[in-house]
N, C-alpha and C positions, 0 to 999 in steps of 0.2 A: 484347780491346779494340781499336778501330780508329779511324782518322781518315778524313775524306772527302778528295776530290781536292785541296781547297785546304788540307789540313792542319788542319782545324778539328775539334775534338771536337764530337760531336753528341748530348748527353744529351737524353732526352725524358722527359716526365712518365710516371710509372707508370700504366698503365691502371687504371680503377676496378675492373674485374673481370678480374683476371689469373689465368690457368689455372695451378694449382700441382700438376698431375697428370702422371705419366708414362704415362697411359693413351692419350694421343693417338698415340703411336708406340712401337714396340718397340725402336727403335734410333735412333742419331743420324744415320746415313747408310744409304742403300739403293744398292747397286751397280746401275747401269743399262747398263754396257758395260765393256770392259776399261779400267781406270784412270779411270773416270768414275762419279760418285756424285751422288745427289740428297739434299740435306740435308732432314731432317724438321723439324717445328716445334720439336723439342727442342734444336736447335742455336741457337735465337734468342739474339742478342747482348744485352749489358747496356747499351750506349750507344744503340743504335738498334733498333727493332722489326723492321726489314726486313733486318738483316744476320745473318751467322753469327758466333758467338763464336769468336775465333781460337784459344782453348785447345783446343777439341774438334777444330778443323780442323788444328791442329798435330799432334794425335794421329793423324789420318788421313794426314797427310804422312809422319809417322814410320812408319806402317804400310806405305805405298808404298815407302819406302826399305828397310825390313826385307825386303820381298818381292823387291827388286831384287838379282839375283845373290847370293843369301844364302850366307853361310859361317858355320858354327857356331864357328869358331875366331877370329872377329873380334867385337869389341864396339864398338858405336856409342857413343862416349864423349863426343862433343860435338855438339850440334845448334845451328844458328843459324836463326832464322825471321825473315825480313825482310818486313814487312807493307807491301805496295806500294800500298795504297789501301783504300777501303771494300770489304768482302767481302759482296756481296749473297747472300741466301739462295736461291741458284739452283744449277743443276748445275755441278759443278766437275770438270775433267779434269786429270790429272797427266802430265807427261813426266819420266821419271827417267833419269839417265845417270850413269856412272862418270866423274867429272871427272879423277880421278887414280888409275889402277889401280896395284896393287902386291901383293906377296906378304905383306907385314906391315903395310902402311899403305894405306888407301884413302880417297878423298874422293868422296862420292856427292851428287848434286844433284837436287832435285825442284822443278819449277815447276808451281804450281797456277794454272789458267786458268779464268776464267768468261767465256764468250763469246769475244771476240777479245783480252781483256785479262788479262795475268798479275796475280795478286793476292797470291800468297804464294811467296817464294823460300826454299827450305830447303836447307841444306847439313849434311852429317854426316860427321865423321871416324870411320872404323872402324879400330881398332887390334888387332893380334894379341894374344891373351890367353896368359898363362902363369902358372905357380904362383909367386906372390911372397909367400906367407903368412909366410915366414921374416923378411921385412923390413916387413911390414904395419904401418902407423901412421897413424891418422886424427886430425887436430886439430880437425875440425869438431864443433861442439857437438851433443849429442843432445837431442831433444825429449822431454817427458813422453809416455809411451805412451798410446795411445787410451783404454785402460781407466782412466787417471788424469785424463782430461779431461771436460769438461762439454758438454752440447748447445749448439749455436751456430747462429744463423740467418745463414748467409753470404749470403742473398739479401735481407736486410732493407732495405738501402739501394739495391738494384738492381732493374731490370726484367729480363725475359727468361726464357724457359722452360728454357734450359740451366742457369742457376744454381738454379732451382727444382727441377730434377731430381736434385740432389745431396744427399748426407748430410754433415752437418758436426759437428765437435767442436772445442772450443777449450781450450787450457790456461788456468788461472786467471792473472789479472794482466795480460791484454792491454789495450792502450790505442790511441788514435789514433796511427798511424805505427809501431806495434810490436805484433805479435801472433803467436802460435803456433797453427796451425789444422791439423786433420786433415780430409780430405775423401775421399769415394769415391762411386761411382755404381752403381746397379743396372741401368743401361741399357747395352746392347751398343753398341760403337762402330760396327760395320758389320753390317747385317742378314745373317744366314746365313753369316757368315765368322768363323773362329776367329782372333782378333787376338792377337798376341804380347804378353807382359808389358811390354816396353819401350814400345810404342805406347800401351798402356792407361795406363801411368804418365805418359808425356809429355802425354797428353790433358788432364790436370788441372793442369799446372804453371803455365800462364799465369794461372790464377786468383789467383796471388799478388798481383797488382796491385789486387785488390778486397777483400782480407781485412783490411788494416790501414790503411784510408783515413785520410789526414790531414784531408780535407775531404769533406763530403757531395757526392756526384756531381751533385746538383741545383744546387749553388752554383758549381761550376767544372768544367772538363774536365781530365783528366790521363791520356789514353789512352797506352798504350805503342806505339811504332812498331816494336819488335823484341823478340825473346826469345832469350836465349842460355842454353843448358843444358850443364853439365859434369857428367859422371858418373864415379864411381870403380869401380863394379861394376854388375852387372845388378840392377835394382830389383825389389822385390816390389810389385805394383800393388794389393794388397788395400786398403791405406790410403796416401794420399799426404800426407806431412807438410810443411807450409810454415811455416818459421821465418823470418818476414818483417819487414823494416825498410823504411820508405818515407821518402825524403828529397826535399824540394823545394829547389832552388837559387834564387839571386837573379835569374837571367837567363832564366826561362821554361823551364827544363829540370829534370827530376826523375829519380830513380833508385829502383827497387824492387829490393832485394837479398834473396835468400832462400837459406837452407840447406835443402836437400831431405833429407827423412827417409822411410824406410819403417819397417815394424814392427821391423826388425832394427837400426835406427840410421841415422846419417847416410849418405847415398848420393851427395851432390854439391851443386852450387850452381846458382842461376839468377839472371839479371839482366835487367832491363827498362828501357830508356831511355824517359822520359816527355816528352811535350810538354804544358806547363802552359798552360791557356787560361782566364784570368779573364773574367768577363762583360764 
């Protein structure tokens, strides 16, 4: 979800004949040079037809960070994605650096640029892993497993080929502002590239802001301006579980809060700050 340069949400009417097929492209991104990618039509955003959905772009940024000076003994446990403006569906290049090097703690930063303009700033803390199973304890609630959920049309209220490319399930009892949803994709993140489990998982987390809508997106805008992810362990990307609550405050600001699950149980949390735009 994105905003334009003036901070306005830009929902558009759903096209009368919208493509609901993944046949148009085999992947979300095609590499065209080192650290540079061309988005395919399947990255099409939900608020505007001419933008990329930030969820799948966040996965690409996570992939770039995973490839930067990789160390098997470190876990990227926290990602922050700052959306700096509308993300056009055009070639994007990344510059990645280690902002804080260390033996046990690292901070890595990736800046995604379209043309002369930075559009996505990503930071990830990478921490040294160790065996702490003797003290393990997780208080986050577990979702019903995918096999206990029902088919769900996560694209029903939204436009865009990215949402249409996904598979969806939902736990019984969901309502406006509160829902538990599983999602996955049959589409490769990057054409011809083996992408790690972490980036694949991250690529679907931003979807949380659209699965438990308080208001139909044609009636008002509520795009998120950032996404923050905290992880307890390495996730399994086969299914991404979004246990999501959406709150609208009285002063034009909202919050989407999510407990993240994979098929093994809770894996972390996500939060998205929303700008609320009434007509």
